[in-house]
Structures are given as C-alpha cells and as structure tokens.
C-alpha positions, 0 to 999 in steps of 0.5 A: 207822917207828921209828928202828931201822927207819930205821937198817936202811933206811939201812944197806941202801942203803949196802950196795947202793951198792957199785959191784959190786952197782950194776953187777949191778943195772944189768945186770939192768935192761938185760936186763929192758928187752930181755926186756920189749920182745920179745913173749912173753918177760918176767920169768919167762924172765929170772929163770929164765935168770939164777938159775943165775948167782947161785950164787956171789954174795952175797945182796945182789948176787944179789937186786939183780941179779934184782930189777933185771930183774923190776922193769923188764920192765913198763916196757919192755913198753910199747914193743911195746904202744904201737907195735905193739898187741902186749903185750910181757908180759901186764902191758901188755895194758891199755896197748894200748887207748889207747897204740896208738891214740895211736901211730896218731895220731902221739902215740907220743912223748907216750904213751911220756912218760906211760907211763915217768913213770907207771911210775917213779912207780908203781914208787917208790910200790910200793917205799914201800908195801913199806917201810911195810907190812912191820911190819903185813902179817901180820895182813892176809894171815891174814884172806884165805881162799879165799872172799875170794879167789874174791870178789876174782876175781869182782869183777875179772870184773865189770869186763868190763861196763866193758871192754865199753863199750856192750855189757856182755852181749858182755863177760860172754859173752867173759869166760865163754869165757875162763874155759871155755878156762882149764878145759882140761886135766887137772882137778886135783881128779879127774884128768878130762881136759877139752877136750883133744881127745886132744891131749897138748899140752892136758893141762896146759892152754893157756899164756897166752902164745900165747893173749894174742899170738894175741888181740892181736898177730895181729889188730893186724898183720892190720889194718895189713897190710889197710890197708897203712899204718904204725902211725902212718898218715900222721901225724907221730910228733911232735917230739923233746920230745913225751914231755915233754907225756906227763910233764906229763899224768902230773902233771896226773892225779896223783890218778889215778896215786896211786889206780891205784898203790894198786890195783896195790900192794894187789892185788899183795900178794894171792897168786895175783892177779898182773900179769895182771889188775891193769892191767885193774882199774886201767884199769876204775877209771879208766873208771868214775871219770873223767867222760866217759871213754866218749868218749875211752877206748879211742881214745887217751886218755893217762889210760888209759896212766897208769892201766895203767902206774902200776898194773903197776909198783906191783904189784912192791912189793906182790907181795914182801910175801907172799913175804917175810913167809910164803914165799908167792909173790905171783906166778909170778916171785916164786916164782923170787925165793923160789928165790933166797932158798933158794939163799942160805940165806934163810928167808922168814917172821918172820926176814925181818922181824927178823933179816934185815931188811937183806935186806928193805930191800935188796929195797926199794931195788933195786926203787926204783933199778931203776925209776928207772934203767929209766925213765931209759933208756927216756926216753933212747931213747923218741924214737928208738923212737917213729920205728919207728911210721913204718916201712913195714908191709911191713918191720915186719909180718914182723919183729914176726910172726917174733918173735911166733912165737918168743915164742909158742913160749915158752909150753910149747916145743911145736908146739901153741903155734904152732897156738894162736897161729894159731887164737886169732889168727883168732878175735881178728880175727873178734871185732875185726871183729864188735865182740866185746871181747877184753879180757874174754876174756883177763881171764877166761882168766887168772882161770880157774884161780884161780876154779876153785880157790877155788870148789872149795875154798870149796864143798868146805870150807864148802858154800854157806855161804861166800856168807853173812856168818856162816861156821861161826858166825863173822862174816865180812862180806868176801865180802858186801862184795866182792859188793855192790861187784861188783853195784854195778860191774855195775849202775852203768854200766847205770843211768848209761847209761840216765840219760845217754840220757834226758838226751840226748833219747831218746824213747819206749820200747824196743819188742818187734819182730823186728829183721830187720836184725840177722841178720848175722855178729855174730848168727851168731857169738853163736849159735855161742858159745851152741851152744858153751856148750850143748855144754859143759853136755852134755859135762860133766854126767856128770863127777865133781863136782870136775871139772864144778863150774866148767865147769857154772857158767861154761857156764850163765852163758855161756848166760844172757849169750849168750842175753840178747844174742841175744834183745835183738838179735832182738826188742828195738828201741832207742828213737828219738832226738830231733834233740838226741841226734843222727841216728837209727841206721841199719843199717850196721855202725857205726851199728847198735850200739845194737841189736847190743849188748843192751838194757842199754846202759852208755854212748854207743852207739859206746863200745867199749873195744877197739882198732878199725881204720879200713878207710876205703873198702875194700870187703868183697871187698878186706878178705877177700882181703888177710886171706886173703893175710895168714893164708896167709903165717902158715900158710906160716910154720908149714908151713915150720917143721914141715919145716925148723925154726922158726929156718930158717923164720923166715929164709925168712919174713923174706926172702919177705915183705919181698921179695914182699909188701912189694915191697922191693929185694933189698938192703934185704930182706937188710939187714933179714932177715939181721941180724934172723935172726942176732940171734934165733939168738944170743938164743933159741938161744945165750943162752936155750937154747930147746929146738927141737922135731924137724922133719919133715926131722929125723925123716926124716933122722938126719943133720939130726936130729943137727945140730938142736941147732945149728939148721942146715939 
C-alpha cells in the first residue's frame, strides 16, 4: 500500500472518529446484535429496517450505521446456535455442530469465548483483506465466469462427504434432496411451474428461513422436550471466567483461524456465494485437515466453533469487494448496502477506488470497529447468557418455539412459511433419528439456485465445452483444477478410512450377502427417497430443456447415490474386526452403522457430523408418545394462529405450554409469558412493522379485520 493510500486510510479513520458517527456505528452494532440473537432475523431484515432512516445522513454516517449492523449479526447469532442448537442466521448453522454439544456438556462459556474471539479476529482479518485487496481486485473478478462459479458450487457440495462422516452416500443423497427442493417454483428460463402443488406460496420457491429453522430448530427442541432436561443437562455451565479458556483455545489454534478466515474472505468476494455455505466449507476444511477430527468433531470440539466463526465474520470484508469495485453485490445484504450507495449519490466502480477512496476506507474501518465493539459486548454478557443453558425445558422450549414461529414467518410473510416450518421440522427430526445428516441438505438447498443458474448459462453458451480446458479456443484451466480438487475431496476420506480400518486390524473382505438385519426404518426412508427421485425424473422428463436440465441432473445423481446406499445396506456385509479394532458390531441402532451407511466408509464407524441426542434408557414407546405431544403442541399453535392471529396465538401458546406441559406455577407462567409477548408485540409489530396475514375470524367478522393491523383480539 503506497503513501497516498495510507493517507486516505488515516483520513477515513479521522472522519469516522466524529462522536456522532461513532454513536450511530454503536447503535447499528446493538441493533445487529439483537437481530442476530433472534432466530429467523438477520442482516437483511435489519438493513431493510434501517435504510429509510439514512436518507438525511451524510454518506459516512449512513454507511457506518449500516455496516455496524451488518458486521456483527454473525457474531451474536452464535448465542442461539450454541445455547439452543438454533441457527440465529444461516451463517451460524455450522457452529451448531460443536457449539451446541459443548453447551450440553456445560461448556457454553468456553464456546462463547472461542466464538466471540474468533469472530472479532476473523472480522478484522476480513477488513484487512478488503483494505489490501482494493487495488488488485478488478483483474481477479473479471476472470470468474459462469463455468468457474458452477465448479466452485460443485466443490462446495463435495464437502458433504466430510459433513456426512462415516456415511458419504447418505450425505450426497441428502444434498441432492436440498438441490431438488431448491428447484421448486417458477423456472426462470421457461416459466414452467415445478413442484408447486398448485400452491401460490411455492411459485417463487421455498424461502430458506423456514427450511433452516425447521431442519435444525424444531428437532433440537424436540429432543430436549423428549429427554426433559435443560440444554446443559445436569452439567455445570462453568465458572465466570470459562470464556477465557475459549480465548486461549483460539490462540492455540491460530493457524486454523487464519486458514478459515482466508476461506471466508476469499469466498465472500465471489458474488452469489454468500454466507450460507462459507461456514460449512471452512468447517469441512477443518475436519479434513485436523488429525483425528472424526473422533471429536460434531461432539463438542472447540476447533469446529473456531473454524465456523472465524470464516463467517471474515466474509463481510470479502463481500464488500465486488460491491465496491463493480456494483455487483457479494450477497443479498450487500445489495441493500449498494442501495445505500445510490441513495447518497455514490457510484460503485472505478470511482470508489479513486475519487471516493475515502468512502471505501470508511467501510473498512466501520467493519473493523464494529467487530471489536460487537465482540466486546458479547464478551461482557457471555457468562450471563451461558446461564440460559440451565433453564428448565418447560420454560425454555415455548419461548424459543414462539420466537422461531415468528422468525420463520419472516421468510415471505405467508402462512406457507409456518406450514414449511412444521413439515421440515418433522422431516428433520426423522432424519436425525435415522442418522441421515441434515447439513448436506441445507447446503444443497442454499446452493441450488446458483447451481441451476450457472449450469444453464454454461450449457447454453458453451454446450458441454465448458467442462474442458480449452473453451472457445482459449486455455481456461480453472474448471478442471477445481473439479480435480473436488474429486480429491470426495475420494480422500474414503481412502483414508480404508487405510485407517486396515491399520486398526480389520480382517477379511466385505462379503456379498443379504443383510436381513438392515430391514429397518433407515432403509425404508432410503427407499422413499429413491422413489421421490424416480418420480422427479418421470415428471420432469417432458418439460422444456431449460426447466428440466437441473432437475434431471440432480434426480439422476440422487438415484445413483440412494441406490448405492440401499444396495450396500442390503447386500454388502462389512469385514470382521479383530479384537484390536474393538468389539464386533451388533445389530443395535448405534452399532450397526457400518452396514447402514454404505460400502465406502469415510472414517470411524460411529462418525456422524450432525447433532445427536442421547435418549438414555427411554423406550421407543415413550419416545414416540413424547414426540407426539410435542408436535401436537406445534400443530395447536398453528391452528390457533389461523383462527385468531399469530401474535395472540403466541400468547396463548406461552401460557398453555408453560403452565400445563412445563407444570410451572401460574405466577411464574404469567411472569414469563406476559413480558415475552409484550416484547414480541413491540419488536415485530411496532418496530419491524410485520404484515400479519388475515385470520379465519378476521375473514368472518369485519370488525375483527378492521382492527387487525393492531393485532388485537
């Protein structure tokens, strides 16, 4: 960086140091922290809310205000991810895999210390990358075309083999499910309606918010309700200074933090990639590069928290690069930042790197200061927040569920959001019980739109020539290089797993024989998935080329993976193990995983990178009955909402669940339910101005409808 750039950078920090601008930056940070804690909300909602308030501000103050919010949402979203197993935003989904088990073991404070320190260091790293990369970003971005973007997406999907632990075929099939769900709606190329089931709600596709909350929030709360314990069980949350140990963990793993922050800032700079997958890719990198990760990751390893949190904060600096340089938003939130540029007469492009370089470095300093302030506030209250893990489940569950319902409704402000929440919540719980990994499904879903878009553009423009090194007579090796990396990423765990088992003392060969003991619910679920993919091929076969291209490719891949899974479950017996390798496998649910996965084990027999609940000595009947009661309450909440409105139903749900299911006193019930309802009313109705849908009573009685904007009974 030459002297002139240093002068501009110094001038920008002096400009930002104005007390008014710092006050607005701090206010943005506080709002961002609050929005990050609430499941379903996030930077997009916050920026939409604050954008109108910036009209009369100068550009420096307005951008400091907005970036203060955006930079810290992925810091505070760690709180629900660790304590509840609920992704506050999609960017914290990977944090759940190790942060939540740490909370269950009484290490919430340590997880917070590692997460917040990783967040601030990752955020500062991203800001530094932004500052240093501004002069050289243009030639790099111009080299990236649709085939390269598609290859990057495929590379991201290849990580499902790691995220699926010992059952890569399950993970690949789950990723195909997510990709297929992402194709629902009005096809952008031909206008064909795909998988809409004659529902207007699905015309624009399924929103990610109810899907993510359904797959992760509903099943985690279900397991806590079934086991009837707090998040931390009977363990202690830890001492007041437990978070200090987490900070030490970060510095012990400083090279992991640097690598993952580099991944976050690099991928964040690629338009369209976004926060939805960056934490997964960083987590997969950590699993792949850390020795013996299969024994600890997914079970409460602090390194998994460090990998996820350092990457998702570092991506903010990277996402600003294409926004500033080309006017191409690096993410959906950056599109609103771009809107703020236009409001204040700022033209993204070369001028931002020359004439208005002071604005660019104001953004750099805003990101850096916001991360420091946000992490500081989280550190200040981390110990108090960690104590939430000891709250009785009869109180905690309805509060989290009530906020989850309203958060899911933010997907598209339609009743369909709540139906999708319940449907995918039940599917997520079934997948969890049958040890089908859920992370690959959400990863496939968030990448689905990108995969289809880049696949169509690449095929339409280049035919299948985009797969080769020479494209239109020019040497373009990047797609081939990325695909080689992808192939290595898929095969390496398989080969390492084979060598590990051989070294551990596995004897004999896998034999071909009918495995009657594997005729169980997991196999039946696999068969249902196979039928679903077959139906997708049958239905989409006669669609126009643009509409059927992606569904056919995805469905055929799903048939291949699911068919291979079923075949190996039914006909491939695992090799026997010697005493050195441990006891022989039996036919119980946990022990039979070597035959239930597939013939291509990626690691240890019990490796599974998803959150698992210990039901202890509960018998199957008790589990089913408690699960039925839980989902019954959820359905009752939805029914009440359709009758009297979402907010009134929320109040009844809180009171009813805490009093009758949680068996708390009326005094404590009202002490919790009433303030919670008032807070939700003020936040969602008065501040966020949520547009509540008409209810049945609102349709039947005009008087009720006329007062509905105030959400009164």
